[in-house]
C-alpha positions in Angstrom: -3.8 -9.7 -22.7 -3.0 -8.4 -19.3 -5.4 -10.3 -17.0 -7.3 -13.5 -16.8 -10.8 -12.9 -18.0 -9.9 -10.0 -20.3 -12.3 -10.2 -23.3 -10.5 -10.9 -26.6 -13.2 -11.9 -29.0 -17.0 -11.5 -29.5 -19.2 -14.1 -31.2 -22.6 -13.3 -32.7 -25.0 -16.2 -33.3 -28.7 -16.9 -33.6 -29.0 -18.1 -30.0 -26.7 -18.4 -26.9 -26.2 -22.1 -27.3 -24.9 -21.7 -30.8 -22.6 -18.9 -29.7 -21.2 -21.1 -26.9 -20.6 -24.0 -29.4 -18.8 -21.6 -31.7 -16.7 -20.2 -28.8 -15.5 -23.7 -28.0 -14.2 -24.0 -31.5 -12.2 -20.8 -31.3 -8.5 -21.5 -30.6 -6.2 -18.7 -29.5 -2.5 -19.4 -29.2 -1.0 -17.4 -26.3 2.6 -16.7 -25.6 3.0 -16.7 -21.8 4.7 -13.6 -20.5 6.0 -12.9 -17.0 3.2 -11.5 -14.8 2.9 -9.9 -11.3 -0.2 -9.8 -9.1 1.1 -8.1 -5.9 1.3 -4.3 -6.1 4.4 -4.1 -3.8 6.2 -6.7 -6.0 5.0 -4.8 -9.1 6.9 -1.6 -8.2 10.2 -3.4 -7.8 12.8 -2.7 -10.6 13.0 -6.3 -11.5 9.2 -6.8 -11.9 7.7 -7.5 -15.3 6.6 -4.2 -17.0 2.9 -4.5 -17.8 2.7 -1.4 -20.1 5.4 0.1 -22.2 6.7 3.3 -20.8 5.2 2.8 -17.4 8.2 2.4 -15.1 7.8 0.4 -11.9 4.2 -0.2 -13.1 3.3 3.0 -11.3 0.3 4.7 -12.7 0.1 7.5 -10.1 2.6 8.5 -7.4 1.7 11.6 -5.5 2.5 13.0 -2.1 -0.4 14.7 -0.3 0.8 17.3 2.3 -1.3 19.8 4.1 -1.6 21.7 7.3 1.2 22.4 9.7 3.8 19.6 9.6 5.5 20.8 12.8 2.7 19.2 14.8 4.2 15.8 14.1 7.2 16.7 16.2 5.0 18.0 19.0 3.1 14.7 19.5 3.4 12.9 22.8 2.6 9.5 21.2 2.8 7.9 17.8 0.8 4.9 16.8 1.3 2.7 13.8 -1.5 1.0 11.8 -1.2 -1.6 9.0 -4.2 -2.6 7.0 -4.5 -4.8 3.9 -7.9 -5.4 2.3 -8.6 -8.1 -0.3 -10.2 -7.4 -3.6 -14.0 -7.8 -3.7 -16.3 -8.5 -6.6 -19.4 -6.3 -6.8 -22.1 -9.0 -7.1 -25.5 -7.5 -7.8 -28.4 -10.0 -8.2 -28.6 -9.2 -11.9 -25.4 -9.2 -14.0 -25.0 -6.8 -16.9 -26.9 -7.0 -20.1 -27.8 -5.1 -23.3 -30.2 -5.4 -26.2 -29.5 -3.2 -29.2 -31.9 -2.5 -32.1 -30.6 -0.5 -35.0 -33.3 0.7 -37.5 -33.3 3.4 -40.1 -30.2 5.1 -38.7 -31.5 5.1 -35.2 -30.0 3.0 -32.3 -32.1 1.9 -29.3 -30.1 0.3 -26.6 -31.7 -1.4 -23.5 -29.0 -1.7 -20.9 -28.5 -2.4 -17.2 -26.9 0.8 -16.4 -27.0 3.4 -13.5 -26.5 6.2 -16.0 -28.2 5.9 -19.4 -27.2 9.4 -20.4 -23.5 8.6 -19.9 -23.9 5.4 -22.0 -25.7 7.4 -24.7 -23.1 10.1 -24.9 -20.1 7.7 -25.0 -21.8 5.5 -27.6 -22.3 8.5 -29.7 -18.6 9.4 -29.5 -17.4 5.9 -30.2 -19.8 4.8 -32.9 -20.0 8.3 -34.5 -23.8 8.5 -34.3 -25.5 11.8 -33.4 -26.7 11.8 -29.8 -30.3 12.5 -31.0 -30.2 9.3 -33.0 -29.5 7.2 -29.9 -32.0 6.2 -27.2 -30.8 4.3 -24.1 -33.4 2.7 -21.9 -32.5 1.4 -18.5 -35.5 -0.3 -17.0 -35.7 -1.9 -13.6 -32.1 -2.9 -12.7 -31.3 -5.6 -10.2 -28.6 -3.7 -8.2 -25.6 -1.8 -9.3 -23.0 -1.0 -6.6 -21.0 1.1 -9.0 -20.2 -1.7 -11.5 -23.1 -0.5 -13.8 -22.0 3.1 -14.0 -19.5 3.1 -16.9 -20.0 2.2 -20.6 -18.7 -1.3 -20.9 -17.1 -2.7 -24.0 -19.9 -5.3 -24.4 -22.5 -2.5 -24.8 -20.6 -1.0 -27.6 -20.1 -4.4 -29.3 -23.8 -5.2 -29.0 -24.7 -1.9 -30.6 -22.1 -2.3 -33.3 -23.3 -5.9 -34.1 -26.8 -4.6 -34.5 -25.7 -1.9 -36.8 -23.7 -4.3 -39.0 -26.3 -7.1 -39.1 -29.4 -4.8 -39.2 -30.9 -7.1 -36.6 -31.6 -6.9 -32.8 -28.7 -8.2 -30.9 -28.7 -9.2 -27.2 -25.9 -9.8 -24.7 -26.3 -11.2 -21.2 -23.3 -11.5 -19.0 -22.7 -14.8 -17.2 -21.9 -14.8 -13.6 -18.5 -16.3 -14.4 -17.8 -13.4 -16.8 -19.0 -11.0 -14.1 -16.6 -12.4 -11.6 -13.6 -11.9 -13.8 -14.1 -9.2 -16.4 -15.8 -5.9 -15.5 -13.8 -4.8 -12.5 -13.4 -5.3 -8.7 -13.3 -3.1 -5.7 -11.1 -2.5 -2.6 -7.7 -4.1 -2.7 -5.9 -1.3 -0.7 -2.8 -1.4 1.6 -2.0 1.2 4.1 0.9 1.8 6.5 -0.1 4.8 8.6 1.1 6.7 11.6 -1.2 8.7 13.9 0.2 11.5 16.1 -1.5 12.3 19.4 -1.3 14.3 22.6 -1.3 12.3 25.8 -4.9 13.4 26.4 -6.0 11.6 23.3 -6.2 14.6 20.9 -5.1 13.7 17.4 -2.7 16.1 15.7 -2.1 14.5 12.3 -1.7 11.5 10.2 1.1 10.3 7.8 2.1 7.2 5.9 1.7 5.4 2.6 -1.4 4.1 0.7 -1.0 1.6 -2.1 -3.9 0.9 -4.4 -3.9 -2.1 -6.7 -5.3 -0.7 -10.0 -5.3 -4.0 -11.8 -4.2 -4.2 -15.4 -5.7 -0.9 -16.8 -6.9 2.6 -16.0 -10.6 2.2 -16.2 -13.4 4.7 -15.6 -12.6 6.6 -12.4 -10.2 4.3 -10.7 -7.4 6.9 -10.3 -9.9 9.3 -8.8 -11.0 6.8 -6.2 -7.3 6.3 -5.2 -6.9 10.1 -4.8 -10.2 10.6 -2.9 -9.5 7.9 -0.3 -6.5 10.0 0.7 -8.4 13.3 0.5 -11.0 11.9 2.9 -8.4 10.3 5.2 -9.0 12.7 8.1 -12.7 11.5 8.4 -14.9 13.4 10.8 -12.0 14.4 13.0 -10.2 17.7 13.6 -6.6 17.2 12.5 -3.8 19.8 12.0 -1.6 18.0 9.4 -1.6 15.3 6.8 1.4 13.7 4.9 0.5 10.7 2.8 2.3 9.1 -0.1 -0.1 7.5 -2.6 0.9 4.8 -5.1 -1.6 3.5 -7.6 0.0 0.5 -9.2 -0.7 -1.7 -12.3 -0.9 -5.5 -11.7 -2.0 -8.4 -13.8 -5.4 -8.6 -12.3 -8.9 -7.4 -13.2 -9.1 -3.6 -13.1 -10.0 -1.8 -9.9 -12.9 0.6 -9.8 -15.9 1.9 -7.8 -17.6 -0.5 -5.4 -20.2 0.7 -3.0 -18.5 3.6 -1.3 -15.7 4.2 -3.9 -12.9 5.3 -1.6 -15.1 6.2 1.4 -14.9 2.7 3.1 -11.2 2.5 2.5 -10.5 5.9 4.1 -12.8 5.1 7.0 -11.0 1.9 7.8 -7.7 3.8 7.9 -8.8 6.7 10.2 -10.8 4.4 12.5 -8.0 1.9 12.9 -5.8 4.9 13.9 -8.3 5.9 16.5 -8.5 2.4 17.9 -4.7 2.0 18.0 -4.3 5.4 19.8 -7.0 4.5 22.4 -5.2 1.3 23.3 -1.8 2.9 23.4 -3.0 5.8 25.6 -5.3 3.7 27.8 -8.4 5.6 26.7 -11.6 3.9 25.9 -12.3 3.6 22.2 -15.6 5.4 22.5 -14.0 8.2 24.6 -11.2 9.0 22.1 -13.8 9.5 19.3 -15.7 11.9 21.5 -12.5 13.9 22.1 -11.7 14.3 18.4 -15.0 14.4 16.5 -15.8 17.7 14.7 -18.2 19.8 16.7 -20.9 22.4 16.1 -22.2 23.5 12.7 -20.5 25.1 9.8 -17.8 24.4 7.2 -14.5 22.7 8.2 -11.6 22.5 5.8 -9.3 19.6 6.4 -5.5 20.0 5.9 -5.9 18.8 2.3 -8.5 21.4 1.5 -11.6 19.2 1.6 -14.6 21.3 2.9 -17.0 19.4 5.1 -20.4 20.8 6.1 -20.3 19.8 9.7 -23.8 19.3 11.2 -23.6 18.8 15.0 -21.6 15.6 14.7 -21.0 15.5 18.5 -24.7 15.3 19.3 -25.1 12.4 16.8 -22.1 10.7 18.2 -23.4 11.0 21.8 -26.6 9.2 20.7 -24.4 6.3 19.5 -22.1 6.5 22.5 -25.2 5.9 24.8 -25.8 2.6 22.9 -22.1 1.8 23.0 -22.0 2.2 26.8 -25.2 0.2 27.2 -23.7 -2.7 25.2 -20.5 -2.6 27.2 -22.5 -3.0 30.4 -24.7 -5.8 29.0 -22.1 -7.8 27.0 -21.0 -10.0 29.9 -24.6 -11.1 30.6 -25.6 -11.6 26.9 -22.4 -13.3 25.7 -23.0 -16.9 24.8 -21.3 -19.4 27.1 -17.8 -20.3 26.0 -17.5 -17.4 23.5 -15.3 -14.4 23.4 -17.5 -11.3 23.1 -16.5 -7.7 22.3 -17.9 -4.3 21.4 -16.7 -2.0 18.7 -17.6 1.5 17.5 -16.8 3.5 14.4 -17.4 7.0 13.0 -17.6 7.8 9.3 -18.3 10.6 6.8 -20.0 9.9 3.5 -19.3 12.2 0.6 -22.5 13.1 -1.3 -21.4 13.9 -4.9 -24.2 16.1 -6.0 -22.3 18.3 -8.5 -22.9 19.4 -11.1 -26.5 19.0 -10.3 -29.5 17.3 -11.8 -32.5 17.9 -14.1 -36.2 17.0 -13.9 -39.1 17.6 -16.2 -42.6 17.8 -14.8 -45.8 17.6 -16.9 -49.5 17.2 -16.5 -50.7 14.0 -18.2 -54.1 12.3 -17.9 -55.1 14.5 -15.0 -52.0 13.4 -13.0 -48.5 14.7 -12.6 -45.6 12.9 -14.3 -42.0 13.8 -13.4 -39.0 12.6 -15.4 -35.7 12.6 -13.5 -32.1 12.2 -14.6 -31.1 9.9 -11.7 -31.7 6.2 -11.9 -33.2 3.8 -9.3 -31.8 0.3 -9.0 -33.0 -0.5 -5.5 -33.1 3.0 -3.9 -36.9 3.4 -4.1 -36.9 6.7 -6.0 -40.3 6.1 -7.5 -41.7 6.3 -3.9 -39.4 8.9 -2.3 -39.5 11.3 -5.2 -43.2 11.0 -5.4 -43.4 11.8 -1.7 -41.4 15.0 -2.3 -43.6 16.0 -5.2 -46.8 15.3 -3.3 -45.7 17.5 -0.4 -44.7 20.3 -2.7 -47.8 20.2 -4.9 -50.3 19.3 -2.2 -51.5 16.3 -4.1 -52.1 12.6 -3.0 -49.1 10.5 -3.8 -51.3 8.3 -6.1 -51.4 11.2 -8.6 -47.7 11.4 -9.0 -45.7 9.2 -11.4 -41.9 9.2 -11.5 -40.2 8.3 -14.8 -36.4 7.5 -15.0 -34.0 5.4 -17.1 -35.0 6.7 -20.6 -33.0 9.3 -22.5 -36.1 10.2 -24.5 -37.8 11.6 -21.5 -35.1 14.1 -20.6 -32.3 15.8 -22.4 -29.6 15.1 -19.8 -29.0 13.4 -16.4 -26.1 12.6 -14.2 -27.4 9.3 -13.0 -27.2 7.6 -9.6 -23.9 7.0 -7.9 -21.9 8.4 -5.0 -24.8 8.9 -2.6 -26.3 11.6 -5.0 -29.7 10.2 -5.9 -31.9 11.8 -3.3 -29.6 14.8 -2.7 -29.3 15.9 -6.4 -32.3 14.2 -7.9 -34.6 15.2 -5.1 -33.5 18.8 -5.4 -34.4 18.8 -9.1 -37.9 17.3 -8.3 -38.5 20.0 -5.7 -37.4 22.8 -8.1 -39.5 21.4 -10.9 -42.6 21.2 -8.7 -42.1 24.8 -7.6 -41.6 25.9 -11.2 -44.8 24.3 -12.2 -46.8 25.9 -9.4 -45.4 29.3 -10.4 -46.3 28.8 -14.0 -49.9 27.7 -13.4 -50.3 30.4 -10.9 -49.3 33.0 -13.4 -52.0 31.6 -15.6 -54.6 31.9 -12.9 -54.9 28.2 -11.9 -54.3 26.2 -8.7 -53.0 22.7 -9.0 -56.3 20.9 -9.0 -57.7 23.2 -11.7 -54.5 22.7 -13.7 -54.9 19.0 -13.7 -58.3 19.3 -15.2 -57.6 22.1 -17.7 -53.9 22.2 -18.6 -53.3 18.7 -20.1 -49.8 18.5 -21.6 -48.2 21.6 -19.9 -44.7 20.9 -18.8 -41.8 22.6 -17.1 -38.1 21.6 -17.0 -35.8 22.5 -14.1 -32.1 22.2 -13.4 -31.1 22.1 -9.7 -27.4 23.1 -9.3 -25.6 20.6 -7.1 -23.0 21.2 -4.4 -21.3 18.4 -2.6 -22.1 17.7 1.0 -21.3 15.1 3.6 -23.3 12.7 5.8 -22.1 11.5 9.1 -22.9 8.5 11.4 -21.6 6.2 14.1 -22.0 2.4 14.1 -21.7 0.0 17.0 -21.1 -3.8 16.6 -21.0 -6.6 19.1 -19.4 -10.0 18.1 -19.1 -13.4 19.6 -16.1 -15.5 18.7 -15.8 -19.2 19.2 -12.2 -19.7 20.3 -12.3 -23.4 19.3 -13.3 -22.8 15.7 -12.5 -19.2 15.1 -16.0 -18.6 13.9 -17.2 -15.0 14.3 -20.8 -14.0 14.7 -22.2 -10.5 14.8 -24.7 -10.7 17.7 -25.8 -7.0 17.8 -25.5 -4.1 15.4 -26.7 -0.6 15.9 -26.4 2.1 13.2 -26.9 5.7 14.2 -27.0 7.8 11.0 -27.6 11.5 10.3 -30.0 11.3 7.4 -30.7 15.1 7.2 -34.4 14.6 6.8 -36.0 11.1 6.9 -38.3 11.4 3.9 -39.1 7.7 3.9 -37.8 5.8 7.0 -38.4 2.3 5.5 -36.4 3.1 2.3 -33.6 4.6 4.4 -33.4 1.6 6.7 -33.3 -0.7 3.7 -30.3 1.2 2.3 -28.5 1.1 5.6 -29.2 -2.5 6.2 -28.0 -3.5 2.8 -24.8 -1.5 3.1 -24.0 -2.9 6.6 -24.3 -6.5 5.3 -22.0 -5.6 2.4 -19.6 -4.0 4.8 -19.8 -7.1 7.0 -19.1 -9.2 3.9 -15.9 -7.3 3.2 -14.9 -7.7 6.9 -15.7 -11.4 7.5 -16.1 -13.4 4.3 -15.6 -11.8 0.9 -12.4 -12.0 -1.1 -11.4 -12.3 -4.8 -8.0 -13.9 -4.3 -5.3 -14.5 -6.9 -2.1 -16.4 -6.9 1.3 -14.7 -7.3 1.0 -14.8 -11.1 -2.5 -13.3 -11.3 -4.5 -16.5 -11.7 -7.9 -16.2 -9.9 -8.4 -18.6 -7.0 -12.2 -18.5 -7.4 -14.5 -19.9 -10.1 -18.0 -19.3 -8.7 -19.8 -16.7 -6.6 -19.5 -19.1 -3.6 -15.7 -18.9 -3.8 -15.8 -15.1 -3.4 -17.6 -15.4 0.0 -20.7 -13.4 -0.7 -22.9 -13.7 2.5 -26.2 -15.4 2.4 -29.3 -14.9 4.6 -27.7 -17.4 7.0 -24.8 -15.0 7.7 -27.0 -11.9 7.9 -27.8 -10.4 11.3 -30.4 -8.0 12.7 -29.5 -4.3 12.4 -31.1 -1.7 14.6 -31.3 1.6 12.8 -31.5 5.0 14.6 -32.0 8.2 12.6 -30.7 11.6 13.6 -32.0 14.6 11.5 -29.7 17.6 10.9 -31.1 18.9 7.6 -28.8 19.7 4.7 -28.9 23.0 2.9 -30.9 21.4 0.1 -34.6 22.3 -0.2 -35.6 18.8 0.9 -33.2 18.7 3.8 -32.0 15.1 3.1 -28.5 13.7 3.1 -27.2 10.7 1.1 -27.2 7.3 3.0 -26.8 4.8 0.1 -23.2 4.0 1.1 -23.4 4.6 4.9 -23.5 1.0 6.0 -20.7 -0.1 3.7 -18.5 2.6 5.2 -19.4 2.3 8.9 -19.5 -1.5 9.2 -15.9 -2.7 8.6 -14.2 -0.6 11.2 -17.0 -1.2 13.8 -16.8 -5.0 13.3 -13.0 -5.1 13.3 -12.9 -3.0 16.5 -15.4 -5.4 18.1 -13.2 -8.4 17.1 -10.1 -6.9 18.6 -12.1 -6.1 21.8 -13.2 -9.7 22.1 -9.8 -11.1 21.5 -8.3 -8.7 24.1 -10.0 -10.9 26.8 -7.3 -13.5 25.9 -4.5 -11.5 24.4 -4.0 -8.1 22.7 -4.1 -8.7 18.9 -4.1 -6.2 16.1 -6.2 -7.1 13.0 -4.1 -6.1 9.9 -5.9 -7.9 7.1 -9.5 -8.2 5.8 -11.4 -10.4 5.6 -11.0 -11.7 9.2 -11.5 -15.4 8.7 -11.7 -18.2 11.3 -8.2 -19.2 10.3 -7.1 -15.6 11.1 -8.6 -15.9 14.6 -7.1 -19.3 15.3 -3.6 -18.3 14.1 -3.8 -15.1 16.2 -4.9 -17.0 19.3 -2.1 -19.6 18.8 0.5 -16.9 18.3 1.2 -17.8 14.6 
C-alpha cells in the first residue's frame, strides 16, 4: 500500500449498510514503512524508495531543449519565477458509480464515465470478454473534469462481481472515497528564468519543472507532465526553450488530469514570467503582453516543435486590453474604502485534442432525425449544440433533431469527451454525417422533408478525421484585499475568448463561467494538503476549500470569432476559464499589494494567511 486511501479490499453484500457493517469487521495488519510526500525530498538519495528499481523515485527525467540557445546569452535582462501549486481534488457534483448486469454471457455496465467506449474496450481486455458482448451505458453524468475518463478499478470489480454472482451489482463512491482514492490534479513546482531584451521582447525560457505524480503511474499522468512543458511558451513568440522535467513518485494519491490537464500549469508559468519581466523592466503588464503575443494568421512552431494555428491573437488581445485599461482608470473610484485593489491580466492558449477524430451515425426515425455521437456530454450541452449544427446543415427545425450519446450499442466507436474536443471533433462528425445523409437521399431523388416521410430507417455513418488546434483568450481580474484580515475578493472579472464560431452563446458562457470559478478556486481556496509522511490533512469536501455560491463572483464574457478550419468553425472552450483565471487573479493580487510593498506570489492557493504574512514581512 503506497498511499492513504488506496483500495485494498472489496466487499459485496445485499445492501450498502450490510457492506459497511462487514467492512468494519475486516482487520488488516499493516507494517508501517518509511514514506515521503514532498517530491523534492523524494528525489534525495536517502529518501525511502517507493517502487523497487526506481532510483530517486524518479519516474521521468527529461530535458526539453529547442530553438537557438545562444539567445540566452544575448538577453539584456533575466527574471526568475518560482511557483508552487497545491494538489486539488476534482469534485464533480456526482461521484463515480457503476451498475453491472451479467446475463447469458453478456455484460451491461452503467457507469459515470466521460468515455464509455474506452471503458468497454478496457473491460474486454481485462475480463477476457469479446467487445461485442459488452455494452456500456453512460447516462446523464453530473460533471467529470477528467476524473471520469479512465477505467477505474471499481468498475472492473463491479463487473467481475456480477459475473461471479450472476446478479446485478452496484457500486456508488462515497465523497470520502472520492477525496482520497481516484486521483488529484495540479501539484506542480517550477523554478523558471525568462530572458528579455530591454524593450520587453522575450527571447526564451529555461528552468526546472517538478511534477508530483503521487504513488503510481495512472492513466495519462506522465503525458500531462510532458505536455505542460511542451506548451510552456504559451501564445508568445520565443526563440529558445531549455527545461528540465522531473516527474516524481511520492506516497500520495496519484496525479492525473484535472480540468485543463497541463494547460493551466503551463499558463501559470509563462504568465508569471511575463509579470516578472514587466516589473523588472518598468513596463506595464498589459503592454508587455502586447509586445510578445503571436500576431497574424497561420501556423507557428514553437522551439519544442508544437504547431499552433495562430488566429489573429493580437486583435483578440487588444479587445481585452481595452477592458484592462478601462479597469485601471476606474479602480481608484470603485475600490471599497480601506481595501487594497489591483488589476491583473493574463493570456492563454488552450490545446484542443481533436485527434484521431470522431464518429457519428445519422438515421431517420419516426419522421425525425436521430444522430448518435461518440463524444459524451456531462454538462457541455451537446444535445443542444449538436442539434443546432444538424438543424443548420439539414434545414430542419431543431425540434426534429435528437442527439444520442453515452451508449456503445448506438455506435461502433467513439473517443469520448475530454481535452476541449467535444464540439471540435464531435461537431465535425455531426456536420459530416448530415452532409452524407443529404448526399445519399439526393442520389435517391428525395429532399430532406420527403426523406423524413418516405425513408424511415435509412442511416449513414461518418468519421471526421481530427487534427489538433488551439484556442486563445485573455482574461482580466480586479481584486480587493482587506489588509486587516487578508481576505481577497474578486470584484470584477472579464473573459475575452476566441470561440471560433459562437454556435450557442449561452452554453459557451456557462462553460467559461464554470472554468473561471474553478480557476479561482485553485488560486484562492482549494488545496488537498498532506503532512510530511503523506497523511491527508482533509477529511471532508469542506476541508479541500471548494468554493460555494458565496465565494462566486460575476463574470463578464466577451466572445471573439476567428473561425477554425473545421466545417463548423468552432474552437474548444471547455477549459478556457480554468487556464486563464489563476494567472489573472494572481497578477491582480500582486498589483494590489504593490500599493503597500512589492510582493511576489510564489504559492497557490493565496490564502488570507499568505497575505498577512507578506504584508508583515514574514
